[in-house]
C-alpha positions in Angstrom: 2.4 4.9 -25.2 4.4 5.1 -22.0 7.9 6.5 -22.3 10.7 4.0 -22.7 12.3 4.9 -19.4 9.1 4.7 -17.3 10.1 3.5 -13.8 8.1 2.0 -11.0 7.5 3.3 -7.5 7.7 1.4 -4.2 6.7 3.4 -1.2 8.2 6.5 -2.7 11.4 4.9 -4.1 11.8 4.4 -7.8 13.4 1.5 -9.7 16.4 2.4 -11.8 16.4 0.8 -15.2 19.7 -0.6 -16.6 19.2 -1.7 -20.2 21.2 -4.7 -21.5 21.4 -6.5 -24.8 19.1 -9.5 -25.1 22.0 -12.0 -25.0 21.9 -14.8 -22.4 24.0 -18.0 -22.1 24.3 -20.5 -19.3 27.7 -21.5 -18.0 28.8 -24.5 -15.9 32.0 -22.9 -14.6 34.0 -19.6 -14.6 37.7 -19.9 -14.8 38.8 -16.7 -13.3 38.8 -15.5 -9.6 37.3 -18.8 -8.2 38.1 -17.7 -4.6 35.7 -14.7 -5.0 32.9 -16.3 -6.9 32.6 -19.7 -5.3 29.7 -18.6 -3.1 28.6 -15.4 -4.7 30.2 -13.1 -2.2 32.6 -10.3 -3.0 32.5 -8.6 0.4 36.2 -7.8 0.3 35.7 -5.6 -2.7 32.4 -4.1 -1.6 31.4 -4.2 2.1 27.7 -3.5 1.2 27.5 -6.6 -1.0 25.5 -9.6 0.3 25.4 -11.8 -2.8 26.8 -10.9 -6.2 24.9 -13.7 -8.0 28.3 -14.7 -9.4 29.0 -18.4 -8.8 31.9 -20.6 -10.1 29.7 -23.5 -11.1 26.3 -25.2 -10.6 27.5 -27.1 -7.5 28.3 -23.8 -5.7 25.2 -22.0 -6.8 22.9 -24.9 -5.8 24.6 -25.3 -2.5 23.9 -21.7 -1.8 20.3 -21.3 -3.2 18.0 -24.2 -2.2 14.7 -24.6 -4.2 11.4 -25.1 -2.3 9.1 -28.0 -3.1 9.0 -28.6 -6.8 10.9 -25.5 -7.8 13.7 -26.0 -10.4 17.4 -25.7 -9.4 19.3 -22.5 -10.0 22.3 -22.4 -12.4 25.0 -19.8 -13.1 24.5 -17.8 -16.3 25.7 -14.8 -18.3 23.5 -12.0 -19.4 25.3 -9.9 -22.1 28.6 -11.3 -20.9 28.0 -10.5 -17.2 27.6 -13.2 -14.6 24.2 -13.7 -12.9 22.1 -16.5 -11.3 19.4 -18.1 -13.4 16.2 -19.0 -11.6 13.7 -21.1 -13.7 10.0 -20.7 -12.9 8.6 -24.1 -14.0 4.9 -23.1 -13.5 3.6 -25.2 -16.4 5.2 -28.5 -15.6 5.1 -28.5 -11.8 1.9 -26.5 -11.3 3.5 -24.5 -8.5 1.8 -21.8 -6.4 5.2 -20.1 -6.4 8.8 -20.8 -7.4 11.0 -20.1 -4.4 14.6 -20.4 -3.5 16.2 -20.0 0.0 19.7 -18.7 0.8 21.1 -19.4 4.3 22.9 -16.4 5.7 24.1 -14.8 8.9 23.3 -11.2 8.2 23.1 -8.0 10.2 20.8 -5.4 8.6 20.1 -3.6 11.9 21.6 -0.2 10.9 20.8 0.1 7.2 17.9 1.6 5.3 17.1 -1.5 3.3 18.4 -3.7 0.5 18.6 -3.6 -3.3 19.2 -6.1 -6.0 18.9 -6.5 -9.8 16.4 -8.6 -11.7 16.3 -9.5 -15.4 13.1 -11.2 -16.7 12.4 -11.4 -20.4 8.7 -12.3 -19.8 7.2 -11.6 -16.4 3.6 -12.1 -17.6 3.4 -15.6 -16.0 4.2 -14.1 -12.6 1.5 -12.4 -10.5 4.1 -10.7 -8.2 7.5 -11.3 -6.7 8.3 -11.4 -3.0 11.5 -11.2 -0.9 11.4 -12.7 2.6 14.0 -12.4 5.3 13.8 -14.9 8.1 14.8 -13.8 11.6 14.1 -15.9 14.7 10.6 -17.4 14.6 9.3 -15.0 11.9 9.9 -13.3 8.6 10.1 -9.8 7.1 8.3 -9.7 3.7 8.1 -7.2 0.8 6.6 -7.4 -2.7 8.1 -6.0 -5.9 7.7 -6.3 -9.7 10.4 -5.6 -12.4 9.2 -2.7 -14.5 10.9 -3.4 -17.8 11.0 -6.8 -19.5 14.3 -7.7 -21.2 16.3 -5.2 -19.1 18.0 -5.2 -15.8 15.7 -3.7 -13.1 17.2 -2.3 -9.9 14.8 -3.1 -7.1 15.2 -1.0 -3.9 13.3 -2.2 -0.8 13.3 0.0 2.3 12.9 -1.8 5.6 9.8 0.3 6.3 8.2 -1.5 3.3 8.6 -4.9 4.9 5.7 -6.5 6.7 6.1 -8.7 9.7 5.0 -12.4 9.7 5.3 -14.5 12.9 7.8 -13.5 15.6 11.0 -12.2 14.0 13.9 -11.6 16.4 15.1 -8.4 14.8 17.1 -7.2 11.8 20.4 -8.1 13.3 19.9 -11.8 13.0 18.7 -12.5 9.4 19.1 -16.3 8.9 17.5 -16.9 5.5 16.8 -15.0 2.3 13.9 -16.3 0.3 13.1 -15.1 -3.3 9.7 -16.1 -4.6 7.9 -15.6 -7.9 4.2 -16.3 -7.5 2.4 -18.1 -10.3 -0.1 -15.9 -12.3 -0.6 -18.4 -15.1 0.7 -21.9 -16.0 3.4 -20.8 -18.3 7.1 -21.2 -17.7 9.5 -18.3 -17.5 12.8 -17.5 -15.9 14.5 -14.7 -14.0 18.1 -13.7 -13.5 19.4 -12.3 -10.2 22.5 -10.4 -9.1 24.0 -7.7 -6.9 22.1 -8.1 -3.6 23.4 -5.4 -1.2 22.6 -3.2 1.7 21.4 0.4 1.2 21.4 3.5 3.4 23.9 2.5 6.0 23.3 4.5 9.1 25.9 7.3 9.6 27.0 7.2 6.0 23.9 7.5 3.7 21.3 7.9 6.4 21.5 10.3 9.4 18.1 9.4 10.8 17.1 6.1 12.5 13.4 5.1 12.9 12.9 2.7 15.8 10.2 0.2 14.9 8.3 -1.1 18.0 8.5 -4.8 17.0 8.3 -5.8 20.7 4.8 -4.3 20.9 3.7 -6.1 17.7 5.0 -9.3 19.2 3.3 -8.9 22.6 0.0 -7.6 21.2 -0.7 -8.8 17.6 -3.5 -6.3 17.4 -0.9 -3.5 17.6 1.3 -5.0 14.7 -0.7 -3.3 11.9 -0.7 0.1 13.6 3.0 -0.1 14.4 3.8 -1.0 10.8 1.5 1.7 9.5 3.1 4.6 11.3 6.6 3.4 10.9 6.0 3.0 7.2 4.3 6.4 7.0 7.2 8.1 8.8 9.7 6.5 6.4 7.6 7.5 3.4 7.3 11.2 4.5 11.0 11.4 5.2 11.7 9.9 1.8 9.4 12.5 0.2 11.6 15.1 2.0 14.7 13.4 0.5 15.9 12.3 4.0 17.2 8.8 4.0 16.3 6.9 7.2 17.3 3.5 8.5 14.7 1.3 10.2 16.0 -0.2 13.5 14.1 -2.9 15.5 13.7 -2.3 19.2 14.3 -6.1 19.7 18.0 -5.7 19.2 18.8 -2.0 19.5 21.8 -0.7 21.3 23.2 2.7 21.9 26.3 1.7 20.0 24.2 0.8 16.9 22.4 4.1 17.1 25.5 6.2 17.7 26.0 7.0 13.9 22.5 8.6 13.8 22.1 12.3 14.4 18.4 11.6 15.3 16.3 8.7 16.4 12.6 8.8 15.7 9.9 6.8 17.7 6.9 7.0 15.3 4.5 4.9 17.4 6.1 2.9 20.1 3.3 2.0 22.6 5.5 -0.7 24.4 9.2 0.1 24.3 11.1 -2.7 26.0 12.9 -1.7 29.2 16.3 -2.7 27.7 15.6 -0.6 24.5 14.6 2.4 26.7 17.8 2.1 28.6 19.8 2.1 25.3 17.9 5.1 24.1 18.8 7.0 27.3 22.4 6.2 26.7 22.2 7.3 23.1 20.4 10.5 24.1 23.3 11.6 26.2 24.9 12.7 22.9 22.2 12.2 20.3 18.7 13.5 19.7 15.4 11.7 20.0 12.0 12.6 18.6 9.0 10.7 20.0 5.4 10.6 18.9 2.4 9.9 21.2 4.1 7.3 23.6 7.2 8.4 25.4 9.1 5.8 27.5 9.2 6.9 31.2 13.0 6.8 31.3 13.3 9.2 28.4 10.8 11.8 29.6 13.3 13.8 31.8 15.7 14.0 28.9 13.0 15.1 26.5 11.6 17.6 28.9 8.1 16.3 29.3 5.9 15.2 32.1 2.3 14.1 32.5 0.8 12.5 29.4 -2.8 11.9 30.5 -4.8 10.3 27.7 -7.4 12.7 26.4 -10.1 12.2 23.7 -11.1 15.1 21.6 -13.7 17.0 23.7 -15.7 17.8 20.6 -15.5 16.7 17.0 -12.6 18.4 15.3 -11.0 19.9 18.5 -7.6 18.6 17.4 -7.7 19.5 13.7 -4.7 21.7 13.4 -1.2 22.2 14.7 -0.4 25.9 15.3 3.3 26.6 15.5 4.1 29.4 18.0 5.8 32.5 16.5 9.6 32.0 16.2 9.4 28.6 17.9 10.5 26.4 15.0 12.6 27.8 12.2 11.3 26.9 8.7 8.0 25.6 9.9 4.6 26.6 8.4 2.3 28.6 10.7 -0.1 25.8 10.8 -0.5 22.2 9.5 -3.7 20.1 9.2 -3.8 17.0 11.5 -7.2 15.4 12.3 -6.3 13.7 15.5 -9.0 12.0 17.6 -7.1 11.9 20.9 -3.7 12.9 22.4 -1.5 12.3 25.4 -1.5 15.6 27.2 2.2 16.2 28.0 3.4 19.3 29.7 7.0 20.7 29.5 9.2 20.3 32.5 10.1 23.9 33.6 13.6 24.8 32.6 14.0 21.8 30.3 11.2 21.7 27.8 9.1 24.4 26.1 5.9 24.3 24.0 6.6 24.8 20.3 3.1 24.2 18.9 -0.4 23.9 20.1 -3.6 22.0 19.1 -6.5 24.0 17.6 -9.8 23.2 15.9 -10.6 23.9 12.2 -11.4 27.5 13.0 -8.0 28.1 14.7 -9.5 28.1 18.3 -6.8 26.8 20.7 -7.6 23.5 22.4 -5.4 24.3 25.4 -3.0 21.4 24.9 0.6 21.2 23.6 1.1 19.6 20.2 4.9 19.8 20.2 7.3 20.2 23.1 11.0 20.7 22.5 14.1 20.3 24.6 17.9 20.4 24.0 17.9 16.6 23.6 14.8 16.1 21.5 11.2 16.7 20.8 7.8 15.2 21.6 4.5 15.3 19.7 1.4 14.4 21.7 -0.1 12.2 19.0 1.2 10.2 16.0 2.1 12.1 12.9 -0.7 11.6 10.4 0.1 11.8 6.7 -2.9 14.0 6.1 -1.7 17.5 5.8 -0.1 17.7 2.4 2.9 19.9 1.8 2.5 21.8 5.1 2.7 18.6 7.1 5.8 17.5 5.3 7.4 20.9 5.8 6.5 20.8 9.5 8.3 17.4 9.8 11.3 18.8 8.0 11.5 21.8 10.4 11.2 19.4 13.4 13.9 17.2 12.1 16.1 20.1 11.0 15.8 21.8 14.3 17.4 18.8 16.0 19.9 17.9 13.2 20.7 21.1 11.2 22.9 19.1 8.7 19.7 17.5 7.4 18.4 20.7 6.0 21.4 20.9 3.6 21.3 17.2 2.7 17.5 17.3 2.1 18.0 20.3 -0.3 20.8 18.7 -2.1 19.1 15.3 -2.4 15.9 17.0 -3.6 17.8 18.9 -6.3 19.5 15.6 -7.4 16.1 13.8 -7.6 14.1 16.5 -9.4 12.1 15.6 -12.5 11.0 12.1 -11.3 7.6 12.5 -13.0 6.1 9.6 -15.0 9.4 7.7 -14.5 11.6 10.2 -16.3 15.2 9.9 -15.2 16.0 13.5 -14.4 14.7 17.0 -15.0 16.1 17.4 -18.5 14.5 14.1 -19.6 11.2 15.1 -18.1 11.2 18.5 -19.9 12.0 16.8 -23.2 9.6 13.9 -22.8 6.6 16.0 -21.7 7.2 18.4 -24.6 7.1 15.5 -27.0 3.7 14.4 -25.6 2.1 17.7 -26.7 4.5 19.8 -28.8 1.8 22.1 -30.1 0.2 22.8 -26.7 1.1 26.4 -25.7 -0.1 25.9 -22.1 2.2 22.9 -21.7 5.1 24.9 -23.2 4.5 27.8 -20.8 4.2 25.5 -17.8 7.5 23.7 -18.7 9.2 27.1 -19.0 8.0 28.0 -15.5 9.3 24.7 -14.2 12.7 25.4 -15.6 12.8 28.9 -14.1 11.9 27.5 -10.6 14.7 24.8 -10.9 17.3 27.5 -11.6 16.0 29.4 -8.6 16.3 26.3 -6.4 19.8 25.7 -7.5 20.8 29.3 -6.8 19.2 29.2 -3.3 21.0 25.9 -2.4 24.3 27.3 -3.5 23.7 30.3 -1.3 23.0 28.2 1.7 19.2 29.0 1.7 18.1 25.4 2.0 14.5 26.1 3.0 14.0 28.4 0.0 15.8 25.8 -2.3 13.3 23.2 -1.2 10.4 25.5 -1.8 11.5 26.3 -5.3 12.3 22.7 -6.1 8.9 21.5 -4.9 7.2 24.1 -7.1 9.3 23.1 -10.1 8.3 19.5 -9.7 4.7 20.5 -9.3 4.9 22.5 -12.5 6.4 19.5 -14.3 3.5 17.3 -13.0 1.0 19.9 -14.1 2.6 20.0 -17.6 2.5 16.2 -17.8 -1.2 16.1 -16.8 -2.0 18.9 -19.3 -0.3 16.9 -22.1 -2.7 14.0 -21.8 -5.9 13.6 -23.8 -9.3 12.3 -22.7 -11.0 9.3 -24.3 -14.7 9.9 -25.1 -17.3 7.5 -23.8 -15.1 6.1 -21.1 -16.5 4.7 -17.8 -14.6 6.6 -15.1 -15.5 5.8 -11.5 -14.3 6.1 -7.9 -15.0 3.8 -5.1 -16.0 5.7 -2.0 -15.5 3.7 1.2 -17.3 6.1 3.4 -21.1 6.1 3.3 -21.0 9.8 4.2 -18.8 10.7 1.2 -15.7 12.9 1.3 -14.8 14.3 4.7 -15.5 18.1 4.7 -17.8 18.0 1.7 -21.5 17.4 1.2 -22.6 14.7 -1.3 -23.6 17.5 -3.6 -20.1 19.1 -3.4 -18.4 15.7 -3.8 -20.4 14.6 -6.8 -20.1 18.0 -8.5 -16.3 17.7 -8.1 -16.4 14.3 -9.9 -18.5 15.6 -12.7 -16.4 18.8 -13.2 -13.3 16.7 -13.7 -14.8 14.2 -16.2 -15.8 11.3 -14.0 -18.9 9.5 -14.8 -19.7 7.2 -11.9 -19.5 6.8 -8.1 -19.5 3.5 -6.2 -20.4 4.4 -2.6 -20.2 1.8 0.2 -23.8 2.0 1.6 -24.2 -1.4 3.3 -22.3 -4.2 4.9 -23.1 -7.7 6.0 -24.4 -6.3 9.3 -25.2 -2.6 8.9 -27.0 -0.2 6.5 -26.7 3.5 6.0 -30.2 3.9 4.7 -33.6 2.9 6.3 -33.4 -0.9 5.6 -36.1 -3.3 6.6 -33.5 -6.1 6.6 -30.2 -4.9 8.1 -29.5 -3.0 11.3 -29.3 0.8 10.8 -26.0 2.6 11.4 -26.3 4.7 14.6 -25.4 7.8 12.5 -28.5 7.5 10.4 -30.7 9.3 12.9 -28.6 12.4 12.7 -27.3 12.3 9.1 -30.2 10.8 7.3 -30.6 8.4 4.3 -27.2 8.4 2.6 -28.3 6.6 -0.6 -31.0 9.2 -1.1 -28.6 12.1 -0.6 -25.9 10.7 -2.9 -28.5 9.7 -5.5 -30.0 13.2 -5.6 -26.5 14.7 -6.2 -25.8 12.1 -8.9 -29.0 12.9 -10.8 -28.3 16.7 -10.5 -24.8 16.4 -12.1 -25.3 13.4 -14.4 -23.1 10.9 -12.6 -24.0 7.2 -12.3 -24.5 5.7 -8.9 -23.7 2.1 -8.3 -24.4 1.2 -4.7 -21.5 -0.8 -3.2 -22.2 -3.6 -0.6 -19.6 -5.3 1.4 -20.9 -8.9 1.5 -20.6 -11.3 4.4 -18.3 -9.1 6.5 -20.5 -7.6 9.2 -18.5 -4.4 9.4 -17.1 -2.4 12.4 -20.4 -0.5 12.7 -22.6 -3.5 13.1 -24.5 -3.4 16.4 -23.0 -5.6 19.0 -26.3 -7.1 20.0 -27.0 -8.1 16.4 -23.5 -9.6 16.1 -24.3 -11.6 19.2 -27.5 -12.9 17.7 -25.6 -14.1 14.6 -23.1 -15.8 16.8 -25.7 -17.5 18.9 -27.5 -18.7 15.8 -24.3 -20.3 14.5 -24.2 -18.0 11.5 -20.6 -16.8 11.7 -17.5 -18.2 10.0 -14.8 -20.3 11.6 -11.3 -21.2 10.5 -9.9 -24.7 10.6 -8.9 -24.2 14.3 -12.4 -23.1 15.3 -11.6 -19.4 15.6 -14.7 -17.3 14.8 -14.7 -14.4 12.4 -17.3 -11.6 12.2 -18.3 -12.8 8.7 -21.6 -14.5 7.8 -21.1 -18.1 6.7 -21.9 -18.3 3.0 -23.3 -21.9 3.2 -25.9 -20.9 5.8 -29.3 -20.6 3.9 -30.4 -17.7 6.1 -27.2 -15.8 5.4 -27.6 -16.4 1.7 -31.1 -15.1 1.8 -30.0 -12.0 3.8 -27.3 -11.1 1.3 -29.7 -11.6 -1.7 -32.6 -9.7 -0.2 -30.6 -6.8 1.1 -29.1 -6.1 -2.3 -32.4 -6.5 -4.1 -34.0 -4.2 -1.5 -31.7 -1.4 -2.7 -32.7 -2.0 -6.3 -36.4 -2.0 -5.4 -36.3 1.2 -3.2 -33.9 3.4 -5.2 -33.6 4.4 -8.8 -29.9 3.7 -8.8 -27.9 2.8 -11.9 -26.4 -0.3 -10.4 -25.5 -2.5 -7.4 -22.0 -3.6 -6.7 -20.7 -6.7 -4.9 -17.6 -6.5 -2.8 -16.1 -9.2 -0.4 -18.2 -11.6 -2.4 -15.9 -14.4 -1.4 -14.5 -16.1 1.7 -11.9 -14.3 3.9 -9.2 -16.7 2.7 -8.4 -20.3 2.1 -8.8 -21.1 5.8 -12.6 -20.6 5.8 -15.2 -21.7 6.5 -15.1 -24.8 8.8 -18.0 -24.0 11.2 -20.2 -26.9 12.4 -22.9 -25.8 9.9 -20.5 -26.1 7.0 -19.5 -29.6 8.2 -23.1 -30.7 8.4 -24.1 -29.2 5.0 -21.0 -30.6 3.2 -21.5 -34.0 4.7 -24.8 -34.1 2.9 -23.0 -33.3 -0.3 -20.4 -36.0 0.4 -23.2 -38.4 1.4 -21.2 -39.7 4.3 -19.9 -38.5 7.7 -16.4 -36.9 7.9 -15.0 -38.0 11.2 -11.6 -36.3 10.7 -13.1 -32.9 9.9 -11.7 -30.7 8.5 -8.7 -32.9 7.5 -10.7 -34.5 4.7 -11.2 -31.2 2.9 -7.8 -29.6 3.5 -4.9 -29.9 1.1 -4.4 -33.5 -0.1 -7.7 -34.5 1.6 -10.0 -37.0 -0.1 -12.7 -34.4 -0.6 -10.6 -31.4 -1.4 -11.7 -30.9 -5.0 -15.4 -31.3 -4.1 -15.0 -29.0 -1.2 -13.5 -26.2 -3.4 -16.4 -26.6 -5.9 -18.9 -26.4 -3.0 -17.3 -23.2 -1.6 -17.5 -21.6 -5.1 -21.1 -22.7 -5.5 -22.1 -21.1 -2.3 -20.8 -17.7 -3.5 -22.0 -18.1 -7.0 -25.5 -18.9 -5.9 -25.8 -15.4 -4.3 -24.4 -13.7 -7.3 -26.8 -15.5 -9.6 -29.9 -14.8 -7.4 -29.1 -11.1 -7.0 -28.5 -10.7 -10.7 -31.8 -12.3 -11.6 -34.0 -10.7 -8.9 -32.5 -7.2 -8.9 -32.9 -7.0 -12.7 -36.5 -8.0 -12.4 -37.0 -5.4 -9.6 -35.5 -2.6 -11.7 -35.1 -3.3 -15.4 -31.9 -1.8 -16.9 -30.0 -2.0 -13.5 -26.3 -2.8 -13.9 -24.8 -5.6 -11.7 -21.1 -5.4 -11.0 -18.4 -6.7 -8.6 -15.1 -5.8 -7.1 -13.0 -8.9 -7.4 -9.6 -10.3 -6.6 -7.3 -9.9 -9.6 -6.0 -13.4 -10.1 -9.0 -15.5 -11.0 -7.0 -18.6 -11.8 -5.8 -18.9 -8.2 -8.4 -16.9 -6.3 -11.3 -19.2 -7.4 -9.7 -21.8 -5.1 -8.3 -19.6 -2.4 -11.4 -17.5 -1.7 -14.1 -19.2 -3.8 -14.5 -16.3 -6.2 -15.3 -17.7 -9.6 -15.8 -14.4 -11.4 -14.8 -15.7 -14.8 -17.9 -17.9 -14.6 -20.1 -15.0 -13.5 -19.0 -13.1 -16.6 -19.6 -16.1 -18.9 -23.1 -16.7 -17.4 -24.0 -13.0 -17.8 -24.5 -12.4 -14.1 -22.4 -9.3 -14.2 -22.6 -6.3 -16.5 -19.1 -5.2 -15.7 -16.3 -6.4 -13.4 -13.7 -4.4 -11.4 -10.6 -6.4 -10.6 -8.8 -4.8 -7.7 -5.4 -4.4 -9.4 -3.8 -2.5 -6.6 -0.2 -2.2 -7.3 2.3 0.6 -7.9 4.1 -1.5 -10.5 2.9 -0.7 -14.0 4.3 -3.9 -15.5 2.4 -6.0 -12.9 -0.7 -3.9 -13.5 -0.5 -4.5 -17.2 0.0 -8.2 -16.8 -3.1 -8.4 -14.7 -5.2 -6.3 -17.1 -4.1 -8.4 -20.1 -5.2 -11.6 -18.4 -8.4 -10.2 -17.0 -9.6 -8.9 -20.4 -9.4 -12.6 -21.6 -11.0 -14.0 -18.6 -14.0 -11.6 -18.7 -14.7 -12.3 -22.4 -17.5 -10.0 -23.6 -18.1 -8.5 -20.1 -16.5 -5.1 -19.7 -13.5 -4.9 -17.4 -13.0 -1.6 -15.5 -9.7 -2.3 -13.7 -9.3 -1.0 -10.2 -6.4 1.5 -9.7 -5.1 1.6 -6.1 -4.2 5.2 -5.7 -4.8 5.1 -2.0 -5.2 1.4 -1.2 -3.5 -0.2 1.7 -1.1 -2.1 -0.6 -0.4 0.8 -3.0 -0.3 4.5 -2.8 0.8 6.8 -5.6 0.1 10.1 -7.3 -1.4 11.5 -10.4 1.4 10.6 -12.8 1.2 6.9 -11.8 -2.6 7.0 -12.0 -2.4 8.4 -15.5 0.1 5.7 -16.5 -2.3 3.0 -15.4 -5.2 4.7 -17.0 -3.2 4.6 -20.3 -2.6 0.9 -19.8 -6.4 0.3 -19.5 -6.8 2.2 -22.8 -4.1 0.1 -24.4 -6.3 -3.0 -23.7 -9.5 -1.2 -24.7 -11.2 -1.9 -21.4 -13.6 1.1 -21.9 -13.0 2.4 -18.4 -11.4 2.1 -15.0 -12.2 2.5 -11.3 -10.0 4.3 -8.7 -9.8 3.6 -5.0 -10.6 5.6 -2.9 -12.5 8.9 -3.1 -11.4 10.9 -0.1 -10.3 14.4 0.7 -6.9 14.1 -0.9 -8.3 12.6 -4.1 -11.0 15.3 -4.2 -8.6 18.2 -3.6 -5.4 17.1 -5.3 -5.8 14.1 -7.6 -9.1 15.0 -9.4 -8.0 18.5 -10.5 -4.8 17.1 -12.0 -6.6 14.3 -13.9 -9.2 16.8 -15.1 -6.5 18.8 -16.8 -6.1 16.2 -19.5 -6.7 12.5 -19.2 -10.3 12.9 -17.9 -11.1 16.4 -19.2 -14.7 17.0 -20.1 
């Protein structure tokens, strides 16, 4: 059982749970304070408040919150005597994709950290996930969330760094619309209650650091958008781990005046800072401090004390593997921090202004001859982006960098850390964690000793902070939390006979380890299987007779053979993972060109080509089938594993070949192609069936042929988690595959940090799969969810609650091998 107070994480922030009595009534009017509640705003009483959810009557509420197509109207309500806004999700009657409501606003969120609000939902199981959208200009900012506790108020905190960009937003200063959406997970009605929408982390008050997000670059070069988001989000997450609140500011509307409350402005990855934004940064830097990574605007360079900046690729593999801090250069910094950079901008200090604080070195500590960090009175420059790959040493380096420019942050970070200690497994505070972990294993002497050591370290942290020794306080506090986590892990128990697997996205295994070492590490900590990605739609990491060989094969050899030898040595199952249809980044360009010329690639409705094989093309189907059967025939593996066994999305495939082949099915020409098969088109239903049939035909054929080639072989698939909607959107009818016996087990990719959402998915998937085992995918290091050992354990316990018989974790990399596995092996997967 999970503890009653288990919270949920969102990019490092945890939901706070406010319990209420299960008493709800709907109201048509409120007699008191009509001037305050008419439109839900109480700004005079609370400047941070955006919408209280408190409306005088239905007319006022419905004038403010407009439903989108088919969604039911909002109404005022009371929950345990307190006003809130009722939002009905009429999924059964209206058959909605989502229930959504829009609120028109004129809102400036430019200098805050994010927003928060409270949600009450008695039954969230019909909802696959929730989204909050903020419209600005010609685009939107979007973030997902899920309420952790049914029948209680859940405080949802969304940092701006967690929002993704859609379209061309004009910046955070001009928010025009708030859209709240509940996405349908099953056709069953439910309702949610909403209140207390407000700003968080106002710059200069709660937050002393501003992160400048390069939205101008993302707009000018869409290919840069993902990278810009990635490093902005990563910087915010690392600062949050250091207990340093930071406000995200867009460079589309930044001014020196807006930045003035910040003690420090950080440019995490800003490849194209607008000229106007650069000018405002120069004005700000006259009194404030700036820290820039990789790209430094020309106008800022004299102030930051750097010149040059020639782009240099690593002269040899691993040449930029470490950052070595010069003695005495950066107070509180570690001597070295791991950073596997592949290139740098080789800045040099301007004499008399800047000075080198740290240098690049290879894994053996050999200096590369280039500066990693350059400091000046007005700021600091790092010659590459800051990668979140160095563990505690990297975070400590960042704290030292920030603290050297804004010393007040050392104190605040230490005090914030002490206030937030004990947030393991969702426990609310250190005392609650001590008590809760003890109750999990009251007779375990090792757990008792570990908890005592955690308490000792907490007292030492408090003493150091009171004495102004903030670096030491942080060290002790981090060790105390680590001991709590260790105690929590040791308090768990393994379940015998469980399928415990990792996906491994790299065909070469874990960086820095041989396959032998990586598989031994899995076996030592109780894992029973590995699913390594050995082939794609257009490349193979073994000597295939059907697919082009990866260029690394010549030097590194047959990866299936190497992994399989290690698996047999240590008793670990090997299920070879293939990415279907998607050619992959390593596919040879000449081979991709051949596929293009032969008309074998997918196209969207506008004719844009994708590097995916078209599933309706007979030659493509044959290649997919034959390549997977080839693995089964050549290697004595335990199984083969489908992935990407679907279309890229609902907008595929509309290539000329698809048109010709579907016209044969329709038995008539389709002159308005693709209009006839799009939403509301005459042939829409037949089109969706036809797409599903194309995918299912490959699954069926592989299942039959591979089992004949190697009796006893297991067939499995990584699938999207919401079969009811995904069968239409991507043509993936995995419930049918289970019913027909094509799969021996299925691994839905339930990548979410929200335990309640994860549990909803697992409960539905167990029903859809029927007798076929479900080994849910846990997204420890997926792009959409990242979390630690405690959350991984919580989700493993959920799979056990539904008796799935196993689970699969994404992804097996260096962090998972070095940090996660040893913790899981202490208890929940112990041998």
